N, C-alpha and C positions, 0 to 999 in steps of 0.2 A: 431124895427128890432132886432131879436135875435142875440145875439153876438155869433160868432163862436169861439169855443175854439181851441186854437192851441195845437196840440199834439206835445210834444217834445219827440222825440225819443232819449232815453238815450242809447248811445252806450258806454258800458264800455270796456275799452281796456284790453284784457286778453293776457298776455304775454305767449309765448310758454314756455314749461318747459325748465329750464336751463340745458344745457348739459355741462358736464365737458370735457374739452379737454383731450384726452387720453395721450398726451405727458406730460401735466402738472401733471396728476394723476400718471403716471409712475415715473416722476421725484420726486414727493413727497414721493412715496413709497420707492424709492431707497434712498432718503435722510434720511427717518426714519430708514430704515434698517442699513445704515451706522452709524447713531447716536447710534443705539442699539448695533451694533458690537463694536463700540468704548468704550461704557460703559462696555460691557462684557469683552473685552480684557484688559481694564485698571484695572478692579477689579480683574481679574484673575492674572494679572501681579503683582498687589499689594499683593495678597494673597501668591503667590509663593515667592516673594521677602521677605515678612515678615517671611515666614516659613524658608527660607534660612538663615535669620539673627538671628534666635532664638539661644540664648546662646552666641551671640557675643555682647560684651560690649564695650563701649567707654573707652579708656585708662583713668586711674585715674590721671596720672601725665602728664605734658607736657614734650616734649623732651628737652626743654630749662631749665627744672627744675634742681635745684642744685643736687638732688639725682642722676639723670642720668648723669650730667656733671662730677661727681666725679668718674666715672668708670675708671678703669685702661685701658690704651690703648694697653695692651699686648695681645689683642685678636688675632692679626695677628702673634704672635710669633710662633704659631703652624704651620704656612704655610711654606712649604718647596718647593722651586723651583726645578724642575727636569732639567737635562741636555738634551737639545733637540737632540744633536748629538748621544748620547747614546740611546735614544728612537728610533730614525730613524734606527740606526744600528741593534737594537734589532728586530724591525719589519721586516727589510729586511732579517735578518737571519731566522726568522720564516717563511717568505714567500718562501724563497729558499728551506728550509727543507721540507715544506709541498708540494711543487710542484714536488719533485723527487719521 
């Protein structure tokens, strides 16, 4: 008796094309744009700050250095305090002269 061959039907599973969720895509696009904007703004700020500080140097001496400690304290000797009552009377006199 002839042997009957069994035919095996091979069914390969073909997955449907993968679709990207629009919400995920939009989120990734926004995240990328924010990352790019951060890089651009930080480099721009660095360039502006560097340009603003050109010519500015760090002090060569410390304030606690003996050279600065030996300064004379007579810098406030040129300060002259004014009499408040005299200034107020002066202003009042100018105000009354100007309103007449």
